[in-house]
N, C-alpha and C positions, 0 to 999 in steps of 0.2 A: 849201355843197357841202356836200351830206347825205352819210354813210360807212353805207358797210354791213360791218356788223360780217361777218367771217368765221369761217364755224362748222368746227371741223376733227373729222372721223369717225373715233375711233379702231377701227381692225377687231382685234382679239384672235384669234391664232392658234387654230389649232381644241386642242381638247386632245388630247392624246397618247391613243393606246386604252389601255385598263387591258389589261395584263398579263394571257395567258389565266393561267387557275389550274393550277397542280404536277398533273399526273395521279397519284393515290394510285396505288402499286405495291401490290399487298396483299403481303403477309408471303410466303415459302416455305413449306409445308407441311414441316414437320419431318423427313416419313419423306423428300420428297424432298431435303434438306439432306443428310442423312447416304447417301442411297443413292446422290445424282449429284454433290452434292458433296465428302463430307470423305473424308480419307485413310482413318478407319478403314472406310470400306465400301470402298473400292476396294479397301485390303489383304484385306477379307473375299473378295472376291468372287476375286483372285488365289491366295489359299491354295486356297479351292474348287478352281478350275481346276488348280494344282498338284495337289493329291491327285490328282483324276480321273487328270489324266494319267499320273502315278508309277503306281496303281492300274492302268490301263487296257496300258498298256506291259507291266508284268511279266506282267498276264494273258493280255498275247498271244505270251509267250513258251511258256509253258505251258497248251496251247489247251484252256479248259474244256469239260466236257462237256456244262451247262448255260449257255442266256440268263437275265438278269437282268432279261425281260420276264415276268411271269406268267401264265400260263392260266389268264385266267377263270375256264372252262368246269371246271377240272380242281381249282385252285388250287395249283398245282405250274408250275415254270419249264418254258418251251420249251426242248425238247432241239438242241443246237447243230450238232451232227452233221456233218459238212464244209461248211456253210454258211460263207460269207466274214463276215468280222470286223467290225462296226462299234460305236458309238457314237452313241445318240440323243440329242437338245438339244432342249427347248423353245425357241422364239427369242427370244420378249419377253422383256425383263431377266433373260435366260440367256444367246443368244447375243448379241444387241445391247439397248443402254440406246435406248427412244424418250422422248429427253429433247426433242424438237421438240411431240409433243401433251400431254405430262406439261404444259410450261412453259405451252402455251393453255389448258388445262383447272385451273392454276393461275391466270392472268391474268384469265379471266374468271370464276372461281367456279366452276368445275362439276368434280365427280367421273369423272365420263365421260362421251360422246358419244357415241353409235353413229354418227350421218353422221359426224360430222368425226372418228372413226378410222380408217372405211372407207376416206375423204378420203387419209388417213395413210398407208395401205396400196399406194393407187395413185401418191402423188406425193411420198414423205418419201423418196425414192430418193437418198443420199447425205447424208440428214440423220440418220440414226440412228448412235450408235456403236456400235462392237464394245468388249465390257467387258473390263475391265484380266484381262488373261492367256488371252484368249479366241483371238487369234494366233499366240499360240507355240501355246495348246494344240493348235488346227488344223492347224497345223504340225508337230507332234510325231502326231499320230495316223496323217497320211496319210502318216509318213514310215516307219511301222512296217506301214504294209497295215491301217490301223484306217480302215472310214469312216465322216465323221459324218453323219449325218442328223437332220434338223432335222422335229421332230412338232409343229407348231404351234395353238392356235385361228385364225389369220389364216385370213380368208375363199379358197376354193379359186378365186372367181369374180376375185381379186386377185393370182392366182399370180405373173404377168410382176414386177408390181410388189414380190411380196414374193421372188423369184428375184433380181433387181436390188439390194433393197436389202442382203441380205446378200452378193454381191458386194459393192456400192460399199465396203460396212464392210471389206472386205481378208478376210472370213471364207471365200475360194471360194465353188466352185460348189455349188452346190443344185438339182436339176433336178425339179421338178413332178412325182409320179407316181415317181420314181426314189429320191429322198435327201431330196425336200421334200415332208411330207404335210400335209392341211391341213383346216381346218372345212368340209365340204361333198363330202370324198372319197368318204365312205357314208352314211349313210340314218340315226346312233349321234348328230347334232349336236355337240355341243361333250366328250362322249366321247369321252378319244384309247384306250378301250380297243380297239376294232377297229381303230384305226389301226396299232396297236400289236402287235395279233396278224396282220395282213398285214406287218409289218417283220419280227418275228420266224420267218415263215415262208420269208421270203427271207433272212435274215442271223443270224449270231450274236452280239446284242447283248451287249458285256461290260460294256460300262459306259449309266447313264443319267442326266441332269441335267435338271433343274426349279426354277422360283421357287414352285412352287405343288405340293400334295399331287397334284390330279389330274393332272400328269407322270409321274406313275408308276403311281396305282391310280387308277381315277372311284370305286371305292367311299369313300375318306375324303373326297369333296366331297359326300355324302347331305346336303340341307339340312335333315332335322331333327335333325343330332346338333349338340350344345352346342360350344362351344368346346373344354372341356375334354377331351367323350367323344372328340372328335375326335382330341385327342391320343394319348388314351389307346389310343386305338385303333390308330395311325399308329407309335406307340412301343411296340407289346406285338409276340408273338411274332405270327408267326416275320417279321415285318416290321424287328423292333428290330435285325437282325444285316445289313440290308442299308446301311444308314446308315451311307455311307462305305467301304462296302465292294459298289459296285455301283451304288449308289445314291448323288448327290450331289445335296446342294440350297444353294441361292443365296436368302441373305436376301431380302426384297423388302417393308419397311414403307409399300410405295405404295398399293399395290391388291390386291384376292383374297380370301380368305376368310380368311387369316392375321389377318388385322386386324378381322374383326366379331365381334361379343360386345359384348352390354350389361354395364354397370356388376357386375351382380351373378353375371355368368359368369365376368368374369375376376377379381374378390374375392370367392372365397366364404363364406358366414358364418364357417367356421370360423380363416380368415385372419383376422378382424377385431380390428381391435388400434384403441386411441388414447393419447395423452397424458392426462394425470392434472391436474385444473385446479392 
């Protein structure tokens, strides 16, 4: 009898797919670490809101003759007359922290993208965070008869989104054309001077707050001004007496003119030093 050899076929199990490489998460930019995450950032913001509120409440008791808004045509403050009291705020990084898009910019390695920001203005409702102390300040000001007004370079085309964003953050009602002024409301673009004049014509503004010098006067933001000259202008008379005395500045190390300047701009020759070998 012939024997037929049996052939055994061994089927190997398919190799398990390789685990996907872990996505590399970029480091958080230092400015965002400080502003959005640190105790120091939160305390700094809350202190500024506390100082602003105390100042405004004291001014409301002894009604001032002049607004803290400068009339750019005369260089003098607008007169208050019998206008109702108000305090004017920038919105972004002054009333609210825009953590949503800033996270996205950091994640994608971008400093800023106009199309993304435009979408954020329309759809970021409920994602912006009221800055520390802002809710208490809005409540205290309104209770004292001082109307909070927002003057921001968000687009007038997205007015409804900005109204809803501020309300969703718990900051109360800001109505476009009444207590919310936006870029596009006049023909001067990103300059807030004309909007400030419009506000001062209707209101006695006893306090202003922002995170950029342009929130107080557009002349501080001339692009030809080197950083140290810009600083000298903003801290010289007559503006030096206004800081903390009607004008209140919030720190923003994340974006804007305050973080511009080259190596030699920030470290002038007279400050150069190096250790000896």
